[in-house]
C-alpha positions, 0 to 999 in steps of 0.5 A: 351132652353130659349132664350136670350130675352135681348140680342134680345131686345137690338138688336131691339134698335140698329136696331131703333136707326139705322133707325132713321138715315133716310132720311139723315144719320145724323148728330144727337146729343145724345139727338135728337138720344134719342127723335127720337128713344124714348129711354132712353138717357143711352141706347141710349149712350151705344148703340152709343158707341158699334155701333161707335166700330163696325164701324156701327156709326161714332162720330165727336165731339157731333155728329153722323152719319152712318157709312162707314161699312154699305155702305160696306155691302149694296153695297153687298146686291146681289139683288141690286148689281147684278141689279145696275150692269146689268142695268149701261150701259142702265143707261149710255145709256139713260144718253147720249140720254137725257143729264138729271137726270137718276134714277133706282129704285126698290120697297119695300113695298109701297116706291120706293128705288133708287139704281142709278142715273145719275145727269143732267148737270143742277142741280134739287131740287130732293128729290130722292137719291141713298139709299133714298125712296119715296112713290109709288104715288108721282114718276115716278118710283114708278107708273111704279113700282105700275102699273106692281106689281099686283092688290092687291098691287094696292087696298093696296096703293089706300085703304090707306092715300096717301102721299103728297110731293107738292101740285101737289102730287096726293091724290085722289083715283080715279083719282090715279086709272085712271093714273095706268090704263093708265100706264099699256096701255102705258107702260110709268109713268109720274110725273109732279112736284109730288115729287119736284116743277119745276121737271118733269119725265118720267119712264118706268118699268123693267121686269124680272120673269114676273113682274116689277123688277125695274124701270128707269126714266128721270127727266127734268125741268118743262120747258123743259119736252117733253115727245114725244122726252124723251119716246123713248130713255126711252123705249129703255133703259127699253127693253133692260134692261129687255131682260138682266136681267135672272130670278131671278136677282131681286125680290121684297122685299115682293115677296122674 
């Protein structure tokens, strides 16, 4: 039996169209979507109409944004849902202890994907958001994940060009390797203005099945970053969550 290559091709184009809404979710005009996907405008017009009908996109005038059905489906992903539900009490305890912005993230490839965030009372210019992703090497959560995800991943990351989010992002592989080794020894990862200027954070890995299933962090304004005061609360939250996770509750995308 011959495969229906036409439907498969359209499915790939639809996935490409949805993916081009990263990282903000829109809104974009039809011409912008065509430019971002490099697809013919007629194809984009047909696909957007179908996706709006399915609830995967929403249209407001001439603009399109991601639809509510995607959020509903995303919240049902077992790996993220189970981890988030298990982590929330510990994240809330960590917030109460610090009154600062708290993050929970997992690794997907060479990125950290944030699955929960509790805002502190002071607004911070953070690029992180729930469902968003940032490079492992530019964030405290990412470094904590990288340090405990195996030597193979470390070598892959070090062999590739290191991304830059601010002038403080680490772009020297030798320096990054040293940083990873320090995280492995201390169990804590630090990020100082590497993802956003004026913001620093401290993070710790969360373990399940013997490897880093996630990591959590506290982000604070650079002017009041006192790691010695924050470290005990971060360690306690990460250890408590690690003890709670049952085997298999969370696995990285490329180890599943």
